[in-house]
C-alpha positions in Angstrom: 62.3 64.7 134.2 64.4 63.7 131.1 64.9 67.4 130.1 66.2 67.8 133.8 68.3 64.8 133.8 69.8 66.6 130.3 70.6 69.7 132.0 71.9 68.3 135.2 74.5 66.1 132.7 75.2 69.4 130.6 76.0 71.0 134.4 78.0 68.8 135.4 80.3 68.4 132.0 81.0 72.0 132.2 81.6 71.7 135.9 83.9 69.2 135.3 85.8 71.0 132.4 86.1 74.1 134.7 88.0 72.1 137.4 90.2 70.0 135.1 91.7 73.4 133.7 92.0 75.2 136.8 92.8 72.4 139.3 96.4 71.8 137.7 97.0 75.3 136.6 96.6 76.5 140.6 98.7 73.7 141.7 101.4 75.2 139.4 100.9 78.3 140.1 101.3 77.2 144.1 104.6 75.7 143.4 105.9 79.0 141.1 106.1 77.4 137.8 104.6 80.1 135.7 107.2 83.0 134.1 104.3 84.7 132.3 107.4 87.5 130.9 107.9 84.5 128.3 104.8 85.2 126.5 105.1 89.0 126.6 108.4 88.2 125.3 107.3 86.9 122.0 106.7 90.2 120.9 110.4 91.0 120.5 110.6 87.1 119.1 113.3 87.0 116.3 112.3 87.5 112.7 114.1 84.3 111.7 112.0 82.5 114.4 108.8 84.2 113.4 109.1 83.4 109.9 109.4 79.6 110.8 106.1 79.9 113.1 104.5 80.9 109.9 106.2 78.5 107.5 104.6 76.1 110.0 100.9 77.0 110.5 100.9 77.1 106.7 102.5 73.9 105.8 100.1 72.3 108.8 97.1 73.8 107.3 97.9 72.9 103.8 98.9 69.7 104.7 96.1 68.3 106.5 93.4 70.3 103.9 95.4 67.8 101.5 95.0 64.8 103.5 91.4 65.7 104.0 90.9 65.5 100.1 93.0 62.5 99.4 90.5 60.7 102.4 87.5 62.1 100.4 88.8 60.9 97.0 89.1 57.3 98.4 85.6 57.9 99.3 84.4 58.2 95.9 83.8 62.2 97.0 85.0 65.3 94.8 86.6 67.7 97.1 88.0 70.5 95.7 91.9 71.7 97.5 90.6 74.9 97.6 87.3 74.9 99.4 89.2 72.3 101.8 91.5 74.7 102.6 89.2 77.4 103.9 87.2 74.7 105.8 90.1 73.8 107.4 91.2 77.4 108.4 87.7 77.8 109.6 87.8 74.6 111.7 91.3 75.2 113.4 89.7 79.0 114.1 86.9 77.3 116.1 88.7 74.5 117.7 91.2 76.8 119.2 88.7 80.0 119.7 85.5 78.1 121.1 85.0 75.4 124.2 86.1 71.9 123.3 88.4 70.6 120.8 85.8 69.1 118.1 84.1 72.3 117.1 86.3 72.4 113.9 85.4 68.8 113.1 81.9 69.5 113.4 82.2 72.3 111.2 84.1 70.8 108.3 81.7 68.0 108.1 78.6 70.2 108.3 80.2 72.2 105.8 81.0 69.0 103.2 78.1 67.2 104.2 75.2 69.3 104.9 75.4 71.3 101.7 72.7 70.9 99.1 75.3 70.4 96.4 75.7 66.5 98.0 73.0 63.8 97.6 71.5 62.2 100.5 73.6 59.1 99.8 76.7 60.6 99.9 76.5 62.9 103.0 77.2 60.0 105.1 80.6 59.6 103.4 81.2 63.3 103.3 80.8 63.0 107.6 82.9 59.6 107.5 85.9 61.8 105.6 86.0 64.2 108.7 85.7 61.3 111.0 88.6 59.4 109.2 90.8 62.6 108.9 91.1 62.8 112.3 91.5 59.0 113.0 94.8 58.5 110.7 96.1 61.7 112.1 95.8 60.4 115.8 97.1 57.1 114.8 100.0 58.6 112.9 100.7 60.9 116.1 100.5 57.3 118.4 102.9 55.6 116.2 105.0 58.3 116.1 105.3 58.9 119.4 105.9 55.2 120.2 108.7 54.9 117.7 110.4 58.0 119.4 109.8 56.0 123.1 111.4 52.9 121.9 114.3 55.3 120.2 115.1 56.5 123.5 113.3 53.7 125.7 116.1 53.5 129.0 115.9 57.1 129.4 112.1 56.2 129.5 111.9 53.0 131.2 113.8 54.7 134.7 111.7 57.7 134.8 108.3 57.8 137.0 106.1 57.9 134.0 107.7 55.1 132.2 103.9 53.4 132.6 102.8 56.4 130.1 104.8 55.5 127.6 104.5 51.6 127.5 100.7 52.3 127.1 101.3 54.1 124.1 103.5 51.9 122.7 101.0 49.0 123.3 98.5 51.4 121.7 100.3 52.2 118.8 101.0 48.2 118.3 96.9 47.4 118.8 96.0 50.1 116.6 98.3 48.9 113.7 96.8 45.3 114.2 93.4 46.7 113.9 94.0 48.8 111.0 95.9 46.0 109.1 93.0 43.7 109.9 90.3 46.4 108.9 91.8 47.9 105.7 94.6 46.0 104.6 94.3 42.6 105.6 90.7 41.6 106.0 90.5 39.0 108.6 87.3 36.4 109.3 86.3 37.3 113.1 84.7 34.9 115.2 81.1 35.0 115.4 80.9 36.9 118.7 83.0 39.7 117.5 81.0 39.7 114.3 77.8 40.2 116.3 79.2 43.0 118.5 80.0 45.0 115.4 76.7 44.6 113.9 75.0 45.6 117.3 77.4 48.8 116.9 76.6 49.2 113.9 72.8 49.5 114.2 73.6 51.8 117.5 76.1 54.3 115.6 75.6 56.0 112.6 79.3 56.8 111.7 80.5 53.5 112.5 77.4 51.7 109.9 78.8 54.0 107.3 82.6 53.3 107.6 81.6 49.5 107.2 79.5 50.4 104.1 82.7 52.1 102.6 85.5 49.3 103.6 85.6 48.1 100.2 85.8 51.4 98.8 88.7 51.9 101.3 90.5 48.3 100.8 90.8 49.3 97.0 92.6 52.2 97.5 95.3 51.1 99.9 97.7 53.2 98.2 95.5 56.4 98.8 95.1 55.5 102.4 99.2 54.9 102.8 99.6 58.3 101.1 97.4 59.8 104.2 99.4 58.1 106.7 102.6 59.5 105.1 101.3 63.0 105.0 100.0 62.6 108.8 103.3 61.1 109.8 105.0 64.6 108.2 102.3 67.0 109.8 103.7 65.1 113.2 107.4 65.9 112.2 106.7 69.7 111.7 104.4 69.9 114.6 107.5 68.4 117.0 109.9 70.5 115.0 107.6 73.5 115.8 107.2 72.6 119.9 110.8 72.0 119.9 111.9 75.6 118.7 109.4 76.9 121.4 111.2 74.4 124.0 114.4 76.2 123.3 113.2 79.7 122.9 111.7 79.0 126.2 114.7 77.2 128.1 117.8 78.5 126.3 118.7 74.8 125.9 119.5 72.3 123.5 116.1 70.0 123.4 116.2 66.5 121.5 113.8 66.2 119.0 112.9 62.5 119.7 112.3 63.6 123.6 110.1 66.4 122.8 108.4 63.9 120.1 107.5 61.4 123.0 106.2 64.3 125.3 104.0 66.0 122.4 102.2 62.5 121.5 101.8 61.4 125.6 100.7 64.9 126.8 98.4 65.6 123.5 96.8 62.2 124.1 96.1 62.8 127.7 94.4 66.4 127.3 91.9 64.6 124.4 91.2 61.9 126.6 90.9 64.3 129.5 88.4 66.8 127.3 90.3 69.8 128.7 89.3 73.0 126.5 92.2 73.9 124.7 94.1 71.5 126.9 94.4 73.9 129.3 95.0 72.8 132.5 96.2 69.1 131.5 98.3 70.4 128.8 100.3 72.3 131.4 100.8 69.5 133.7 101.6 67.1 131.3 104.2 69.0 129.9 105.7 70.2 133.1 105.8 66.7 134.6 107.3 64.7 131.3 109.8 67.7 130.3 111.2 67.4 133.8 111.2 63.6 133.5 113.6 64.3 130.7 115.7 66.8 132.3 114.1 69.8 130.7 112.7 72.7 132.7 110.2 75.1 132.5 107.5 72.7 130.8 104.6 74.7 131.7 105.4 77.4 130.3 106.6 75.6 127.2 102.9 74.8 127.4 101.9 78.3 127.6 104.3 79.9 124.5 102.6 76.4 122.7 99.4 77.7 123.5 99.9 81.2 122.9 101.1 80.9 119.8 98.8 78.8 118.4 95.7 80.4 119.4 96.8 83.7 117.9 97.8 81.8 114.6 94.4 80.2 114.1 92.5 83.3 114.6 93.6 83.8 110.8 90.8 81.5 110.3 88.5 84.1 111.3 87.8 85.1 107.6 87.6 82.1 106.1 84.7 81.4 109.0 82.8 84.5 107.8 83.4 84.4 104.4 79.9 85.0 103.1 78.2 82.6 100.6 77.9 84.9 97.3 76.6 83.8 94.4 80.1 83.2 93.1 80.7 81.3 96.1 77.6 79.3 95.9 78.4 78.6 91.6 81.9 77.5 92.9 80.3 74.8 95.0 77.6 73.8 92.8 80.6 73.1 90.1 82.9 71.3 92.5 80.7 70.0 95.2 77.6 68.4 93.7 76.8 64.7 94.2 
C-alpha cells in the first residue's frame, strides 16, 4: 500500500510539472506572444555580443566555484578550485538538461561528499557546503532584487504586481534579520522556539549539521561576508547578461535596475513553482513583469535567455563524463582526503 501511495504521489508531481509548463505556454501562444524567429536569429548574433555571452558564462562558473571553495573552507574542508570548477560545470549541465532544478546540487554534493576521500564525519559538512552555497546565492538574489525595487519603488508601487515587489522586500528584511541572528550576532531565543529548533534538528539531517557547524561559521565571518559579496557580483553580471538579451530582443534601451527586480521576482516564483528549467512559469512572469515596466516581448526575452543558457551549459557534459582515471584518483586522494 505504501509503495502504491509513493507511485501515486510521484505521478501527481510529474503531472503537476507538466501542467505548470504547458498551460502558461499555451496561453501565451494563444495571445500570439512568441516570435520564434528570434531564436533562429541567434545564429547571426554579432561577434561582440556573442563574446560577451562567453565572458559572462565562464565568469559565472568561476565565481560560483570560488564561492563554494570559500564556504567549504569555512566548514573546515579543503576543496581545490580545479575540482570545484569541473564539478560545478557538470552541475550546471545537469540542472539545465535534466528535469527539475536541483540535479546539479545533488551531483555536487555526491562528488564532494560520497567520495571515499572524505572521512565519515566530514561528509555532513560537505553536503552542507553545497546547501549553504545555494542558500547564500539565493539570499543575495533576494536582497539585490529588493534594493532595486526600492530604488524604483514608485513604478512598482503603481503596477498590478506591487504585491510581489512588496513581498520580495519583506522577504529580504526577514532573511537579513534571521542571518544576523544566526550567523553574526547570536541571540537567546525563547524556550518554545528552542524546542521547535530541537525538534527540526532531530528530523532534518542537513539542519542538524548546520547547527553543529554554527560555531565554525561564526568564527569565519570574514569568509561569510566575502561569499556574500561574490554572490552579489554574480547577480550583477547575471542581470547584465539578461539586460543584453532584453535589448537584443526588443531593440530598446532596457534599464538595469528594472531587469534586476524582474529577474529576482521571476526566479523566486519559478523556484517555488518547481517548473523544470523555469519553463512556462518563467515565460509568464517575464511577460507580465516586463510589460509592467513598459517593456514588450517578455516571453520572447525568456525564450532567448533559456536557449542561450541551455546551449552554453552543454559544455558541462565534458567534465560530467570525465572518467575517474588513475591520475584523477591520485589528484583526489591528495586534495580531498578528510
